[in-house]
C-alpha positions in Angstrom: 98.7 91.7 123.7 101.2 90.8 121.0 104.8 90.1 122.0 107.4 92.8 121.5 110.2 90.4 121.7 110.4 86.9 120.1 112.9 84.3 121.5 113.4 81.9 118.7 115.2 78.6 119.3 116.5 77.8 115.8 117.8 74.4 115.0 119.8 75.8 112.1 120.1 79.5 111.2 122.2 81.6 108.7 122.4 85.3 108.3 122.5 86.7 104.7 122.9 90.2 103.4 120.2 91.3 100.9 121.6 91.0 97.4 120.3 94.4 96.3 119.4 96.5 99.4 122.1 95.6 102.0 124.4 98.6 101.3 121.6 101.1 100.7 119.1 100.0 103.4 120.9 97.5 105.6 118.4 94.8 104.8 119.4 91.4 106.1 117.8 87.9 106.0 118.0 85.4 108.9 116.9 82.0 107.5 116.7 78.6 109.1 114.5 76.0 110.7 112.6 76.1 114.1 110.9 73.2 115.8 107.1 73.6 115.4 106.7 72.9 119.1 108.9 75.9 120.0 106.7 78.6 118.4 105.4 81.1 120.8 101.9 82.7 120.7 100.7 86.3 120.2 103.0 87.3 117.4 101.4 90.2 115.4 99.8 89.7 112.0 100.1 93.5 111.4 102.1 93.5 108.1 100.3 90.4 106.8 97.8 91.0 103.9 95.2 88.5 105.3 94.0 87.3 108.6 94.3 83.5 108.9 91.3 81.3 108.0 92.2 77.7 108.7 88.7 76.3 108.1 89.4 75.5 104.4 90.0 71.9 103.4 93.5 72.7 102.2 94.5 73.7 105.8 93.2 70.4 107.2 95.7 68.7 105.0 98.4 71.0 106.4 97.4 70.1 109.9 97.5 66.4 109.1 100.9 66.8 107.6 102.2 68.7 110.7 100.9 65.8 112.9 102.4 63.1 110.7 99.0 61.8 109.7 98.9 59.8 106.4 102.3 61.1 105.2 106.0 60.5 105.4 107.1 61.1 109.0 108.7 64.5 109.9 108.7 65.9 106.4 106.6 69.0 107.1 109.6 71.3 106.5 110.1 69.9 103.0 106.5 70.6 102.0 105.8 73.9 103.7 107.1 77.3 102.6 107.3 78.4 106.3 106.9 81.7 108.1 108.3 85.0 107.0 108.8 87.7 109.7 109.5 91.4 109.5 111.6 92.6 112.5 113.4 95.6 113.7 116.5 93.6 114.6 117.8 90.1 115.3 120.8 89.0 117.3 122.2 85.7 118.2 122.2 85.3 122.0 123.7 81.9 122.6 124.3 78.5 121.2 123.9 75.1 122.9 122.4 71.7 122.9 119.3 70.3 124.6 117.6 66.9 124.9 114.7 66.3 122.5 113.4 62.8 123.0 116.5 60.6 123.1 118.7 63.0 121.2 120.8 66.0 122.0 119.8 68.6 119.5 121.8 71.8 118.8 120.1 75.2 118.9 120.8 78.9 118.4 118.8 81.3 120.5 117.7 84.4 118.6 116.6 87.6 120.1 114.0 89.1 117.6 112.8 92.6 118.3 109.2 93.3 117.3 108.5 96.7 118.9 105.7 97.9 116.5 102.9 95.4 116.0 101.6 97.4 113.0 104.7 96.6 111.0 106.6 94.0 112.8 105.5 90.4 112.9 104.3 87.8 110.4 104.6 88.9 106.7 103.6 85.5 105.4 102.8 82.1 106.8 100.1 83.2 109.2 98.1 80.0 108.4 101.0 77.8 109.1 101.7 79.7 112.4 98.0 79.4 113.5 97.9 75.7 112.7 101.1 75.1 114.6 99.8 77.0 117.7 96.6 75.0 117.6 98.6 71.8 117.4 100.7 72.8 120.3 97.6 73.5 122.4 96.3 70.1 121.5 99.5 68.5 122.4 100.0 66.7 119.1 103.1 68.2 117.6 105.8 65.6 116.9 109.1 66.6 118.6 111.2 66.6 115.3 108.7 68.4 113.1 110.3 71.6 111.8 109.1 74.8 110.1 111.3 76.9 107.7 111.5 80.6 108.7 112.9 83.8 107.3 113.3 87.0 109.3 113.9 90.2 107.4 115.2 93.4 109.1 115.4 97.0 108.0 112.8 96.7 105.3 111.2 100.2 104.9 107.7 100.3 106.4 106.1 101.7 103.2 107.3 98.7 101.2 105.5 96.2 103.4 102.0 96.2 101.9 103.4 95.4 98.4 105.8 92.8 99.8 103.1 91.1 101.9 100.7 91.2 99.0 103.2 89.5 96.7 103.9 86.8 99.3 100.2 86.1 99.7 99.5 85.9 95.9 99.5 82.1 95.7 96.6 81.7 98.1 94.7 84.5 96.4 95.1 82.7 93.1 93.8 79.5 94.7 90.8 81.4 96.1 90.1 82.8 92.6 90.1 79.3 91.2 87.6 78.2 93.7 85.4 81.2 93.0 85.5 80.3 89.3 84.5 76.8 90.1 81.6 78.1 92.1 80.4 80.2 89.2 81.1 83.6 90.8 82.6 85.0 87.6 79.9 83.7 85.2 78.2 87.0 84.6 81.5 88.7 83.9 82.4 86.0 81.5 79.1 86.3 79.7 79.5 90.1 79.4 83.1 89.8 78.1 82.6 86.7 75.8 83.3 87.5 72.2 85.7 90.3 73.0 89.2 90.1 71.5 90.8 90.0 74.9 88.5 87.3 76.6 91.2 84.6 76.3 93.8 87.0 77.8 92.0 87.0 81.2 92.9 84.3 83.8 89.8 82.9 85.5 91.7 80.2 87.4 95.2 79.5 88.5 96.2 77.5 85.4 95.2 80.1 82.8 98.0 82.2 81.2 96.7 85.6 80.4 97.7 89.2 81.0 95.1 90.0 83.6 93.1 87.8 85.9 89.7 87.8 87.5 91.1 89.6 90.6 92.1 92.5 88.5 88.6 92.7 86.9 86.9 92.6 90.3 89.3 95.3 91.6 88.3 97.6 88.7 84.7 96.9 89.5 85.2 97.9 93.1 86.6 101.3 92.0 83.2 102.1 90.5 81.1 100.8 93.3 78.9 103.8 94.1 76.7 101.7 96.6 79.7 101.2 98.9 81.4 104.5 98.0 78.7 107.0 97.0 79.4 110.2 95.2 78.2 112.5 98.0 79.3 113.9 101.3 78.0 110.8 103.1 80.6 108.7 101.3 82.0 105.8 103.4 85.5 106.4 102.0 87.4 105.5 98.9 87.9 102.1 97.3 91.6 102.0 98.2 91.6 98.3 98.8 91.1 97.8 95.1 94.8 98.6 94.8 96.1 97.9 98.3 94.5 94.6 99.2 92.9 92.8 96.2 92.4 89.8 98.4 89.9 91.8 100.5 88.1 92.9 97.4 87.9 89.3 96.2 86.5 88.3 99.6 83.9 91.0 99.3 82.9 89.9 95.8 82.6 86.3 97.0 80.4 87.3 99.9 78.1 89.3 97.6 77.9 86.2 95.3 77.1 83.9 98.2 74.7 86.2 100.1 73.0 88.1 97.2 73.8 86.2 94.0 76.2 89.0 93.1 73.5 91.7 93.1 75.8 94.6 94.2 78.6 94.0 91.7 76.2 93.0 88.9 74.9 96.6 88.9 78.2 97.6 87.2 77.7 95.1 84.3 76.2 97.7 81.8 79.4 99.8 82.0 81.9 97.0 82.4 83.4 96.9 78.9 83.7 100.7 78.7 85.2 100.8 82.2 88.0 98.5 81.1 88.6 100.7 78.1 88.9 103.8 80.4 91.4 101.9 82.6 93.6 101.3 79.6 93.3 104.8 78.1 94.4 106.4 81.4 97.4 104.2 81.6 98.3 104.5 77.9 97.8 108.2 77.7 99.3 109.3 81.0 102.7 110.3 79.5 101.1 112.1 76.5 98.7 113.9 78.8 101.5 114.9 81.1 103.6 116.3 78.3 100.8 118.5 76.9 99.6 119.8 80.3 100.5 123.4 81.2 103.1 123.6 83.9 103.9 119.9 83.8 107.5 120.3 82.6 108.8 120.8 86.1 107.3 117.5 87.1 108.9 115.5 84.3 111.1 113.4 86.7 108.1 112.4 88.7 106.1 111.4 85.7 109.0 109.3 84.4 109.5 107.5 87.7 106.0 106.2 88.0 105.8 104.9 84.5 107.3 101.7 83.0 109.1 101.9 79.7 110.0 99.6 76.8 112.3 100.7 74.1 112.9 98.9 70.8 113.7 96.2 70.1 111.4 95.2 73.0 107.8 94.8 72.2 105.5 97.7 73.3 103.0 97.3 76.1 99.7 95.9 75.0 96.5 97.6 76.2 94.1 94.8 75.5 90.9 96.5 76.5 91.5 99.6 74.5 93.1 97.9 71.6 96.2 100.0 71.8 100.0 99.6 72.1 102.6 102.0 73.6 106.1 102.0 74.9 104.9 103.5 78.2 102.4 102.5 80.8 101.5 103.9 84.2 102.4 101.9 87.2 99.3 100.5 89.0 99.8 102.4 92.3 99.3 105.7 90.4 96.8 104.2 87.9 94.1 103.0 90.4 93.4 106.3 92.1 93.1 108.0 88.7 90.7 105.3 87.4 88.8 105.4 90.7 88.3 109.1 90.4 85.9 108.5 87.5 83.5 106.8 90.0 82.1 110.3 90.0 80.9 109.7 86.4 78.8 106.7 87.5 75.2 106.9 88.5 72.3 104.5 89.1 69.6 104.2 86.4 66.4 105.1 88.3 64.4 102.5 86.3 66.3 99.4 87.3 69.1 100.5 89.7 71.8 99.4 87.3 74.8 101.7 86.7 75.3 104.0 83.8 77.7 106.8 82.9 76.6 110.4 83.5 75.8 111.6 79.9 77.1 108.4 78.4 80.6 107.1 77.8 81.4 109.9 75.3 80.9 112.3 78.1 83.3 110.3 80.3 86.0 110.5 77.6 85.4 114.3 77.4 86.0 114.6 81.1 89.3 112.7 80.8 90.4 115.0 78.1 89.4 118.1 80.1 90.5 117.0 83.6 93.3 114.8 82.5 96.1 117.3 82.6 95.1 118.4 86.1 94.7 114.9 87.3 98.1 113.9 85.9 99.7 117.0 87.4 98.3 116.2 90.9 99.5 112.6 90.5 103.0 113.7 89.6 103.1 116.1 92.5 102.0 113.3 94.8 104.8 111.1 93.3 107.4 113.8 94.2 106.0 114.0 97.8 106.3 110.3 98.2 109.9 110.0 96.9 108.7 108.9 93.4 107.0 105.8 95.0 103.9 104.6 93.0 103.0 102.2 95.8 102.8 105.0 98.3 100.5 106.9 95.9 98.1 104.0 95.7 97.9 103.9 99.5 97.2 107.6 100.0 93.5 108.1 100.9 93.8 111.8 100.6 95.1 111.4 97.0 92.2 109.2 96.1 89.8 111.8 97.5 91.5 114.7 95.8 91.3 113.1 92.3 87.7 112.1 92.8 86.8 115.7 93.8 88.8 117.0 90.8 86.7 114.9 88.4 83.6 116.1 90.2 84.6 119.8 89.8 85.2 119.5 86.1 81.9 117.6 85.6 79.9 120.2 87.5 81.6 123.0 85.7 80.8 121.4 82.4 77.1 121.1 83.4 77.1 124.8 84.5 78.6 125.9 81.2 76.0 123.8 79.2 73.2 125.4 81.2 74.4 128.9 80.7 
């Protein structure tokens, strides 16, 4: 059972108001240092984007550093980013001194309330926390080894997935680099080689492009009809393509290791056109909204979930579609729209590889026909969620609704053609 209250004995701590959201939301930051030996077990990983996996070589180095092995003594806090907690509240209980080794060391006792393990607990630094707990159990934590910490309070619950995802991006990028080194992306590179945008895709952490391999894999996951078939026996919707790209990358890696990438390779024949569709939806969202019947009332919602660039700023570049525009749809609203066109994907009975129902021209027709309705439903969802694109991207019912909408328009078109 995870703890609902954390007593943290901080060597040094400071309380800081959030520079943007203190007055509107009351968000505060408690920052400081805690002795590694004072960490307590069973703190929830609920808001963390990833479960700790400390078997990788990089974490053996972290463990050695914590234990003062082959490094400058007691410098762990200078090399580690520490642990970030999300809490309901924090209060300073008492201050004092205690004997650590031969020294009297000051401390501040903090009462940290973590009542809901789904949202309260470790936002980032789960690997550091797990390594420290293992070291405590093994009895090899030096007494003066410290870990930086940050405790955030009053952060809205619906902000947490995006925040946790951002905090975890660094390791995702390292994972992506290892996948590239292992050759997991080779078939994607082969398919996209020679395109005008190939050099604008990052395949490892040192590249400097607009998109990276995680984005491409997440787009592939949106069209994975093996995992998310277009029938009533569907196992769900590919919501992790937006919400937790690290999980999609893990799935892609497992498919590569276990099956030489067989499941994802099925999408190769439609990859280039899928990237074009992704860009077209983002680029044309505003235009489609403006021409849709009854969409005028939802104008504020449409504006809120789009990003804008006005001259003299350069317009957004849609590298897959070869377009430029001053408006783009935010990813939380874009991914469910793109994922809805999974309906237009089918397996070729001769080889099992994927193709578009009726060809890509037919897919573009469905966007033209269903687009105004899809956009209207997206704007309505935006208004329901307080104009929060992140909340749209996490709504399973919204993903399902848009997918069913594309299906309805496609089936209606087939019926009209047969009449």
